[in-house]
N, C-alpha and C positions, 0 to 999 in steps of 0.2 A: 504494500500500500504506500502510496506517496502522500507525503505530508505537504500541504500547501502553506506557504508562508503568507502572512497578511501583506497586502500591498502597502507600500510606504505612502503615508499621507504627507503632502508637502507642508512645510512649515508655513504658518500664517504670515502673509506679507504685511509689512508695516502699513497701517492705514494712512492714506494720503489725504490731505485736506481736499474737500470737494472744490472743484473749479467754480469760480463765480461766473454766472451767466453774463454774457456781453450785454451791455446796455446800449441801445440804439438811440442816439439823440435825434438823428435825422432818418426818416424812413425813405429808402431808395425805391421809388416806383418807376424808375426808368424803363425796366423791362416791360411792365404792364402798359406804360404810356406809349410803347411802340406797337401795341396790338390794336387792330381795328375793333375787335369785339369789346375790349375793355373800354375804349373811347366811345364807341357807339352806345354801350350800356350806360356809361356815366352821363353822356349827353341826354339819353332817353330819360333817365331818372330825373334829371333837372327839369326837363320839359314836362314830364308827366306830373311832377309835383305841382307845377304852376297850373297845369290843366285841371287836376283834381280840385284845387282850391277854387278856380274860376268857374268850373262847370257844376259845382255842388248845387248852385241855385237852380239848375235845370235837372238835377238828379240824373246826370249822364256820366257813365264811365267811358273811357276811351273807345271801347269796342261798340258801345251803344251809339256814340257819336259817329263812328265810322259807318255803321249800318244805316243810320238815319241820313247821313250825308250822301251815301250812295243812292238811297231811295229818293232823296231830294233831287239829285242830278240825273237820275235814271228812273223816272216814273214807270212802274210796271215791271221793274227788275224782279227776277225770280229768286227764290231761296237758293237754288243751285248756283246761280250767277254770283250771289253774295258769298257763298261758301268758297267758290273758286277764287274770287277776287281777294278776299280777306284771309284765306287760308284757315277757315273755321270748319270744324267737323259738323256735319248736318245735325246730329242730335243736340249739339250745343247751340246752334242757331235757332232751332225750334223753340227752345226755352226763351231766348232773347226776343224773337218775333212775337211769341205769345205775350210776354211781359209788356212789350211796346204797344201791342194791340190793346191789352187790358188798360193801359194808361191812356188810351184814346189817341195815340200819336200816329198810328198807321192803320190802314184798311187793306183787306185782301179783296182782290177783284179777279174775275176770270181772265186768263191770258187771252188776248185777241187771236193769236195764231196757234196756240197749243192748248187744246181742250183739257189736257191732263195737268197743266201747270196753272199756278196762281200768281198773279202779279201783285207786287206790294206798292202801295201808294201812301203818301202822307195824308192824314186827315187835316181839316182846317186848323186844329190846335197844333198838329205836328208841323204844319207849314210855319205857323207863328213861332213856335219854339225853335225851329231850326234857323229861321231868319235871325233870331236873337243869338242863338248858340254859335252860328257861323261868324257873326260879327264879333262875338267874344273870342272865338278861336283865332280870328285874324289879329285881334289885339294881343292875345297871349303869345302868338307866334312872334309878333314884333318885339314883345318883352323878352322872349327867350333868345331872340337873335340880335338883341340890342348891341352887342359888341362886334357884330359882323356888318360889313357893308352890304348893300343890296346885291352886288356882284358876288360877294363871298357866299351869301345865302343861296343864290341860284347854283353856284358851283357845288356847295355842300349837298344840296338836294340831288343834283345830277350825279355826284359821285356815290352817294348812298344808294340811289336807285340802280346804279351799275352793279351793285353787290347783290341786290335781291330781285331785280327784274330779269 
């Protein structure tokens, strides 16, 4: 029979003092500031904050405003067209359209060329609300772009659209 000898246990190392974590006085955001997504998100957050404050009086979220604006400028637009244009899933749009109809802002009417489709139209109160809301949107856009020249604003919009269109 062989006898096993116990394994040697290493001697305990002397405890070293814990390293103090580095303290950052200045946060380096240079990498993030070079990313399109980071800058687009930061700009969107700034604009959306202004939007939410100013559109509260109309009880409109950004997506509600977008849907109503498309209906304003495209009377008779279908739900399918709204989904495609805004990138909204049909089940999500159904709830929005129902809520806007319940508020008395839109009406459904038979589509003139497609008997299966329903066209969406603003009601009289929807027309009034959107007249005021689009005026407010123009004002808040001017506020959001206050540090840009008109030419820079057009360029920014054109460049952003090159990314998603």
